[in-house]
C-alpha positions in Angstrom: -17.2 28.8 5.4 -18.9 26.9 2.1 -15.9 24.8 0.8 -14.7 25.7 -2.1 -14.2 22.5 -4.0 -12.4 24.1 -7.4 -9.7 25.8 -4.7 -9.5 22.7 -3.1 -9.0 20.6 -6.4 -6.3 23.4 -7.7 -4.2 23.4 -4.2 -4.2 19.5 -3.8 -3.1 18.8 -7.8 -0.4 21.7 -7.2 0.6 20.0 -3.4 1.2 16.4 -5.7 3.0 17.8 -8.4 5.2 19.8 -5.3 5.4 16.2 -3.8 6.8 14.5 -6.8 8.9 17.1 -7.8 11.2 16.7 -4.2 10.4 13.1 -3.4 10.4 11.7 -6.7 10.8 13.3 -10.2 9.6 11.5 -13.0 8.4 8.7 -10.6 5.2 6.9 -11.1 2.5 6.8 -8.8 1.3 3.5 -8.0 -2.5 3.8 -6.4 -4.8 1.0 -5.0 -8.4 1.2 -7.3 -11.3 -0.4 -4.9 -14.0 1.0 -7.2 -15.1 3.5 -4.2 -15.0 7.4 -4.3 -11.5 7.9 -2.4 -9.2 6.0 -4.5 -11.7 7.3 -7.7 -11.0 10.6 -6.8 -7.6 10.3 -5.8 -6.9 8.6 -8.8 -8.5 11.6 -10.9 -6.4 13.9 -8.7 -2.5 12.0 -10.2 -3.7 12.1 -13.2 -4.6 15.8 -13.0 -1.3 16.5 -11.4 0.8 14.3 -13.3 -1.1 13.2 -16.5 -2.1 9.7 -16.7 1.2 8.5 -17.9 2.9 8.2 -14.6 -0.4 7.0 -12.6 -0.6 3.6 -12.5 -3.5 1.6 -11.0 -3.9 -1.6 -9.2 -6.7 -3.8 -8.9 -6.4 -6.4 -6.0 -9.9 -8.9 -6.1 -9.3 -11.3 -3.0 -10.5 -14.4 -5.3 -13.2 -12.2 -6.5 -14.8 -8.8 -5.8 -18.1 -8.0 -6.6 -17.9 -4.3 -7.4 -14.8 -4.6 -9.5 -16.4 -3.4 -12.8 -16.6 -0.2 -10.8 -12.7 -0.1 -10.3 -12.4 -1.1 -14.6 -15.0 1.8 -14.8 -12.5 4.5 -13.0 -9.2 3.2 -14.9 -11.3 3.1 -18.0 -12.5 6.9 -17.7 -9.3 8.2 -16.7 -7.2 6.2 -19.4 -4.7 4.7 -17.2 -2.6 2.0 -17.2 -3.7 -0.7 -14.6 -2.6 -4.5 -13.7 -5.0 -6.5 -11.8 -3.5 -8.8 -9.1 -5.5 -11.4 -7.5 -4.5 -11.7 -3.7 -6.7 -14.8 -3.3 -4.4 -17.6 -3.6 -1.7 -15.6 -1.3 -4.4 -14.8 1.1 -5.6 -18.6 1.4 -2.7 -20.1 1.9 -1.1 -17.4 4.4 -4.9 -17.5 6.4 -3.9 -21.3 6.3 -0.7 -21.3 7.5 -1.8 -18.9 10.2 -4.7 -21.1 11.1 -2.4 -24.3 11.7 0.0 -22.6 13.8 -2.3 -20.9 16.3 -6.0 -22.7 15.8 -8.6 -20.1 15.7 -8.4 -16.3 14.2 -10.4 -13.4 14.8 -12.4 -12.4 12.5 -11.1 -8.9 11.9 -7.7 -10.8 11.6 -9.4 -12.3 8.5 -10.8 -9.0 7.7 -7.5 -6.5 8.0 -4.9 -9.3 6.5 -6.2 -8.5 2.7 -5.2 -4.8 3.2 -2.4 -5.5 4.3 -1.5 -8.1 1.6 -2.6 -5.4 -0.6 -0.5 -2.9 0.7 2.4 -5.1 0.1 1.6 -5.3 -3.4 1.3 -2.1 -4.0 5.2 -1.5 -2.5 6.2 -4.6 -4.5 5.2 -3.0 -7.8 6.3 0.4 -7.1 9.4 -1.1 -6.1 9.6 -2.9 -9.6 8.1 0.3 -11.9 9.5 3.4 -10.3 6.3 4.6 -7.9 5.2 6.2 -5.0 2.5 4.2 -3.1 -0.5 6.6 -2.9 -2.8 6.7 0.3 -6.3 7.3 -0.5 -7.7 7.4 3.1 -9.7 10.7 3.8 -10.2 12.6 7.2 -13.7 11.1 8.1 -12.2 7.5 8.4 -9.2 8.8 10.2 -10.8 10.6 12.2 -12.9 7.3 13.9 -9.9 4.7 13.0 -11.3 3.3 9.9 -8.5 2.0 8.3 -6.3 -1.0 8.6 -2.8 -0.2 10.3 -0.2 -0.9 7.3 -2.4 -1.8 5.2 -4.9 1.0 3.4 -3.6 3.5 6.1 -0.4 3.0 4.8 1.3 4.6 1.8 4.4 7.4 0.7 2.0 10.3 0.4 -1.7 11.3 1.1 -3.6 13.7 -0.8 -7.0 13.6 0.9 -6.3 13.3 4.2 -7.3 16.7 5.6 -11.0 16.4 3.5 -14.4 15.3 5.2 -16.2 12.7 2.8 -18.6 15.2 1.9 -15.8 17.8 0.4 -14.4 14.3 -1.0 -17.2 14.2 -3.3 -17.5 17.8 -4.0 -13.5 17.1 -5.2 -14.8 14.4 -7.5 -17.7 16.6 -9.3 -14.8 19.2 -10.0 -13.0 16.6 -11.8 -15.9 14.9 -13.2 -15.2 11.7 -12.0 -18.5 9.1 -13.1 -21.0 10.1 -10.7 -21.9 6.2 -9.6 -18.4 6.4 -8.6 -18.8 9.3 -6.3 -22.0 8.2 -4.8 -21.1 5.0 -4.6 -21.9 3.6 -1.1 -18.5 3.5 1.1 -17.5 -0.3 1.9 -14.3 -2.0 3.0 -15.2 -5.0 0.8 -14.8 -7.4 3.5 -17.3 -7.9 5.7 -20.5 -7.2 3.9 -21.1 -4.2 5.4 -21.3 -0.4 4.3 -19.0 1.8 6.3 -21.8 3.5 8.3 -23.4 0.1 9.0 -19.9 -0.7 10.5 -19.5 2.2 12.6 -23.1 3.5 13.8 -23.7 6.5 12.3 -23.4 8.6 9.0 -20.5 10.4 7.5 -23.2 12.7 7.2 -23.2 13.7 10.9 -19.6 12.6 11.6 -18.3 15.5 9.1 -20.7 18.0 10.3 -19.1 17.5 13.7 -15.8 17.0 12.4 -16.1 20.9 11.0 -18.4 22.6 13.7 -18.5 20.4 16.7 -22.1 20.4 16.2 -23.9 17.0 16.3 -27.7 16.1 18.1 -27.2 13.0 19.9 -25.3 12.6 22.7 -25.0 8.6 22.5 -23.7 9.0 19.0 -21.2 11.7 20.1 -20.0 9.6 22.8 -19.2 7.0 20.2 -17.2 9.2 17.8 -15.3 10.7 20.5 -14.4 7.3 22.0 -13.6 5.9 18.6 -11.2 9.1 17.7 -9.4 8.4 20.9 -8.7 4.9 21.0 -7.5 4.7 17.4 -5.1 8.4 17.0 -2.2 6.1 17.5 -2.9 5.1 13.7 -2.2 8.5 13.1 1.8 8.6 14.1 4.4 6.9 13.5 5.1 3.8 15.7 5.7 4.7 20.0 9.6 4.7 20.5 11.7 4.4 23.6 14.4 6.8 23.6 17.3 6.1 25.9 19.1 9.2 27.4 21.8 7.4 29.2 
């Protein structure tokens, strides 16, 4: 069935409004703005649902950010209040302490620490500004675990987690988000590689497989299935022992 971007946009906007009525009447929406399509389109949905005066964007470069102009373009386009919090000194200090304590750290440790510091920053700002933190992960990323647990995978509410990458782009066009942000190559901004380079397949292939079960390359299917199974734990709360004695 063809994706109806207008219907999906309207339904998501209504869901956001209802969620805030139940979980934070009068609260602000706090969102990290990276300059990528997911945070840009989520922010646009929040503005449509709550009005620009209740949406607060937070830009969080790690010392430097080569595409921070894209994040500034988005907040200017939406006209939302925003703050820039540079996590560079915090990252350097904490990583220095960790290295001094345990010695060599894994590359994934270096890559995943910034998203966790950013989420801590969003919650600190949210707590000080009567806010609820938006999660910006989409279905395609969640399917293969392309997120950092307790980093960008966290949040109080998740407006776009049932939409694939292609569907998110369609919603962005419905909301008239600048095309340069919609089509910007997805990247974690940390490893120097695009998402698709790291995953080993395109989001187009992944989206088709998620929605139809169809895929041309058996090896790619095996890799997607492997990543999906390996990362399912990220989509649930921590496993807890239940004592029944």
